[in-house]
C-alpha positions, 0 to 999 in steps of 0.5 A: 500500500502506497503512503499518502502524498498529501503532505505537500498540499496540506502544508501549502494550504495551512502554511500560515497556521503552521508558521504561527504554530512553530513561532509559538514553539520557539517561545515555550519553556522547557517544561512546556516543550516536553509536554508539547513533544509528547502530544505533538502527533495529536495536535499536528494531525488535528491541524493537518500539519503532519501525516501520521506514519506507520511502518509497513513491511514490503513482503518479498517472495523468495527462498528463505535464508537466515533472517528472511522469514524467521520470526524476529526475536525483537525489534528496535527502531532508529532516529538519526542525523537530525542536525538540530539548530536552535529552534529560533534559527531553524524550526524545519529540523525540529519539525522533522525530529518531532515527526520521527518521535511520533513515528516510533511512539506510534509503533504497536507493539513498541520497539524494545529500544530506539537508537539515536544514530548520531549528529543530533546537533548541527554545530555541537552547541549547547542549546542544540544538544539541550534541545535534542535531549529535551525532545528525545525525553518524549520517546516512549521506548528506552534510548541508546545514544551514539555520537556523530561528528557534528555533536563532537568537534566544537568542545570535543564531546564535553557537553554531549558526554555530560548529557548522555554518558560515554561515547563507547559502550556495550550491552546485551539484549535477548542473546545479542551483544550490542557495541556502540563505538566512536568512529568519527575520531580525526587526527589533529589538523586544527592546532597547527593552523590555530583554529578556533573551536567553531572553525574546527567544528565547521571544517569537520562538518564539511564532507569535501575539503582537503584540510581535515583527516578522515574519520577513524575509530583510532588505536584506543578505540580499536583496543577498547573494542578488542577488550570488550569482544574478548569477553563474548562467545564467538557464536553470540550474534553481534550488532555494532552501532557506528556513526561512520560506515565501517568500510571505505566509501569515497574518501573525497567526501569523508564517507570513508573510515580510515581504519575500517579494515582493522575494525573489520578484522576484529569483528571477523571471528564472530559468526553473525555480525551486523553494522548499523551506521549513520552519517551518509543520509541514504539507504546503503547495503553492503556485505564484506565477508561475514559482516552485513552493513545497513546505513540509516536514513536522516530526518534532516536531508538526503545526501547524494550517492557518491560517484564511486565506491557505492556498495553494489548491494545498495538499493538506490533511492531515486532523486529527492524532490527539492520542493518536498522537505521530507522526500528522501528522509525518514527513520526506520526499524530493525528486526533482529531474527532468531539467527542473529541477523537483521532485516532493516526497514527503511521508513521513507516518509514520502515514498513506499517503505523498503525492507532489506533482508539479511537473506538478500545480503547473504545471497549476494543479491540473488534472493529476496531482492527489494524492488529497484527504483525506475527513476534516476538516483541522486 
């Protein structure tokens, strides 16, 4: 069933109402804002501002591989790459994260937890991070946080950590071991150039400059990962949360993780490994050896696909409509199957949802392939 395309016409018809609504939002106190975030779905739908979303699986017939038709042992959802400014500067991204919060709060049954996939803020400033933390308190399910480069490089993560805790951690859930790693370290390019913290932040926020180094987990991060996984049986399903892709995807745009090969070597001894990453703002599917990779959607904007290095198993999105704020954006849910592999549902807000099954990746794209777009990709 195709999702309604009524959002644009509704926004046009109620432009003045919407602008007045969010102008009032900017003047709310913290307590009032929390209350509003919790009931935003009812208010927005009543005013015709937001179409309520639901996650709809696309059923694909085909021979079963592990993870294809198994009953999931549990499901988690994600919201990623929200890139919040202060609401007085830009309420567009505030509207988008509230839309995502409504999505996951309306899931029935509720997910076991929600992953916030990094880049909560745009420039890592205290008001941006505080606003994000405030909004996320209205999520019903428990939240696991991951840091992105936009959250980190203004004060090197000081305020993010004061709000959310350690940037690297692990936990076990229903027989699966989860690891969240900090994968957006960079070698110091700022001290010798005498950069201010904001100059450093804005440099790292750019994808295509030659000043900064590439992202990496780093020697200390890899050592932490080794020590954590030494305590885990190699038959235990492993899911890794990483903001940057743990593979090398177009170095010029900083979609590249410099020490990805070394990190993959640490993960290789495990039977079933899945990496869920953010940063790229697009549907991405990859398999390298025993490791399956899924990119997360952004709520803020879609990035174009890079001109080279795109993983061949990726089901590409078609070009985004520049006049539709939500096109190419969304959130998602992940079904963790009994095998420990995952099926990833991309909840594209203004398009049909797409499910990328573990069996599709494991078969090299020969089984359970999702429908491919007939339009030009971006």
